[in-house]
C-alpha positions as CSV (number, residue, x, y, z in Angstrom):
1,M,16.7,120.4,124.0
2,K,19.7,118.4,122.9
3,K,20.7,117.8,126.5
4,T,17.2,116.5,127.4
5,L,17.3,114.2,124.3
6,L,20.7,112.8,125.3
7,L,19.5,112.2,128.8
8,M,16.5,110.4,127.6
9,M,18.6,108.2,125.3
10,L,21.0,107.4,128.1
11,F,18.0,106.4,130.4
12,V,16.6,104.1,127.7
13,A,20.0,102.5,127.1
14,L,20.5,101.9,130.8
15,S,17.0,100.5,131.3
16,M,17.5,98.1,128.4
17,N,20.6,96.6,130.1
18,S,19.2,93.7,132.0
19,Q,20.1,93.5,135.7
20,T,19.6,90.5,137.9
21,T,19.2,90.5,141.6
22,Y,20.5,87.4,143.6
23,N,19.2,86.8,147.1
24,L,21.4,85.0,149.7
25,N,20.3,83.9,153.2
26,W,23.0,85.2,155.6
27,E,23.1,83.3,158.9
28,R,25.6,81.4,161.1
29,F,27.2,78.4,159.2
30,A,26.1,79.9,155.8
31,N,29.3,78.7,154.1
32,G,28.1,75.9,151.8
33,P,28.2,75.9,148.0
34,E,24.9,77.9,147.8
35,M,27.0,80.9,148.9
36,D,29.2,80.7,145.8
37,I,27.5,82.2,142.8
38,T,28.4,83.5,139.3
39,I,26.8,86.7,138.1
40,E,27.2,89.3,135.4
41,I,28.6,92.8,135.6
42,G,25.9,95.1,136.9
43,D,24.0,92.4,138.9
44,I,23.0,93.0,142.5
45,V,23.5,90.6,145.4
46,V,21.3,91.0,148.4
47,W,22.2,89.2,151.7
48,T,19.3,88.8,154.1
49,W,19.9,88.1,157.8
50,T,17.9,84.9,158.6
51,D,18.8,84.8,162.3
52,A,18.9,87.3,165.1
53,F,22.7,87.4,165.5
54,P,25.0,90.3,164.5
55,H,26.8,89.8,161.2
56,T,28.8,91.6,158.6
57,V,29.2,91.0,154.9
58,Q,32.7,92.1,153.8
59,N,35.2,91.3,151.1
60,V,38.4,89.3,151.8
61,V,41.2,91.8,151.5
62,G,43.7,90.7,148.8
63,S,41.2,88.0,147.5
64,S,38.5,90.3,146.0
65,V,38.4,92.7,143.1
66,E,35.8,94.9,144.7
67,T,35.6,96.4,148.2
68,F,32.4,96.1,150.1
69,N,31.4,96.0,153.8
70,S,28.0,96.1,155.4
71,G,29.2,97.1,158.8
72,T,27.6,95.2,161.7
73,L,23.9,94.6,161.3
74,T,21.8,92.7,163.9
75,G,18.3,91.3,163.5
76,L,16.1,89.0,161.5
77,G,15.3,90.4,158.1
78,E,18.1,93.0,157.9
79,T,19.6,93.2,154.4
80,Y,22.7,94.4,152.7
81,S,23.1,94.8,148.9
82,H,26.0,95.4,146.6
83,T,26.0,96.0,142.9
84,F,29.1,94.3,141.3
85,T,30.7,96.4,138.5
86,V,34.1,94.8,138.1
87,E,34.9,91.4,136.4
88,G,36.7,89.0,138.7
89,T,36.4,87.0,141.9
90,N,35.2,88.3,145.2
91,D,35.7,86.2,148.3
92,Y,33.6,87.4,151.2
93,F,32.9,86.5,154.9
94,C,31.3,87.5,158.2
95,G,33.8,89.6,160.1
96,I,32.2,88.5,163.4
97,H,31.9,84.7,162.9
98,G,34.8,84.2,160.5
99,A,35.3,82.6,157.2
100,A,35.1,79.0,158.6
101,S,31.5,79.7,159.7
102,M,30.2,82.2,157.1
103,S,31.8,82.8,153.7
104,G,31.4,82.5,150.0
105,T,32.6,83.7,146.6
106,I,30.9,86.0,144.1
107,T,32.4,85.5,140.6
108,V,31.6,88.3,138.2
109,V,31.8,87.8,134.5
110,N,31.2,90.1,131.5
111,N,28.6,87.9,129.8
112,L,27.5,84.5,130.8
113,S,28.1,82.1,128.0
114,V,26.3,78.8,127.4
115,D,29.2,77.0,129.2
116,D,28.9,79.5,132.1
117,E,25.2,78.7,132.5
118,I,26.0,74.9,132.5
119,L,28.7,75.3,135.1
120,K,26.7,77.8,137.2
121,S,24.0,75.2,137.7
122,F,26.3,72.3,138.7
123,K,25.2,70.8,142.0
124,I,27.0,68.9,144.7
125,L,24.4,66.3,145.7
126,N,26.1,65.2,148.9
127,N,27.7,67.9,151.0
128,P,29.3,67.1,153.4
129,T,30.6,63.8,152.2
130,K,32.8,61.0,153.6
131,N,33.7,58.7,150.6
132,S,32.6,60.1,147.3
133,L,31.5,63.5,145.9
134,N,28.5,63.3,143.6
135,I,28.2,66.1,141.1
136,E,25.3,66.8,138.7
137,F,25.4,69.1,135.6
138,S,22.4,70.6,133.8
139,Q,23.7,68.9,130.6
140,N,26.7,66.9,129.5
141,I,30.2,68.4,129.9
142,F,32.7,67.6,127.2
143,N,36.5,68.0,127.6
144,G,36.3,69.2,131.1
145,Q,38.2,68.7,134.3
146,A,37.4,68.6,138.0
147,I,40.1,70.0,140.3
148,I,40.0,69.7,144.1
149,Q,42.2,72.0,146.2
150,N,42.7,72.4,149.9
151,L,42.3,75.9,151.5
152,L,46.0,76.6,150.9
153,G,45.4,76.3,147.2
154,K,47.3,73.0,146.8
155,V,45.7,70.7,144.2
156,V,45.0,67.4,145.9
157,L,42.9,65.6,143.2
158,T,42.0,66.0,139.6
159,Q,39.6,64.1,137.4
160,V,38.8,64.3,133.6
161,I,35.2,65.0,132.6
162,D,34.2,63.8,129.1
163,N,30.6,63.6,127.9
164,E,29.2,63.3,131.4
165,Q,26.2,64.8,133.1
166,T,26.9,63.2,136.5
167,L,30.3,62.8,138.0
168,I,31.4,60.7,141.0
169,I,34.8,61.5,142.6
170,D,36.4,59.3,145.2
171,V,37.5,61.6,148.0
172,S,37.9,58.9,150.7
173,A,41.7,59.4,150.8
174,L,41.4,63.1,151.6
175,N,41.8,64.4,155.2
176,S,38.7,65.8,156.9
177,G,38.2,69.5,156.2
178,L,36.9,72.2,153.8
179,Y,37.9,71.9,150.1
180,L,37.3,73.8,146.9
181,I,36.2,72.0,143.7
182,T,36.6,73.8,140.4
183,I,34.9,72.5,137.3
184,K,36.4,73.9,134.1
185,T,35.8,73.3,130.4
186,D,38.2,73.3,127.4
187,N,37.4,76.9,126.5
188,L,38.6,78.0,130.0
189,Q,35.2,78.6,131.6
190,R,35.3,77.6,135.2
191,Q,33.1,77.5,138.4
192,T,34.3,76.8,141.9
193,K,32.3,75.6,144.9
194,R,33.1,74.4,148.4
195,F,32.5,71.1,150.0
196,I,33.2,69.5,153.4
197,K,35.0,66.1,153.7
198,K,33.9,64.4,156.9
């Protein structure tokens, strides 16, 4: 009887813990900012094949706190899901088409704060871009910073964000290629997305 009661209480506790499922379209050239998301511990990410080509979804070894690998799947509508249980960053890519064509980052946090929610919804309005990067936040960001890095991790540009809901960054001097932009606030919340400089 005690064992049954304990199991019932455990089931209720687990079912009360909210779990969110995030759906990502997985196809050739799926490496834009929409492939970089921030989730909470226990959330599920589902990748759905939206073309008929063979793909994998796998973590980048040495750049991911969790290990996951779909194996090769082929066909429109195939899916692969993973429940993330460890806080940290998980870079992932398609092992067939490579990180330059298909990649992203899943950032797992313990609990999304208000600042996390603000940063999670920041949008790059013009990607790819040639001269300026236009960014929009869901509400004003105070005491923040935008940091642009190349793929080697070198910081190539920084800009202060103070009481702004939109941000325009001049990137005309950057070489063509793929870059990472990190938006961070004064309480160390951060979100990173990718953009292409033409």
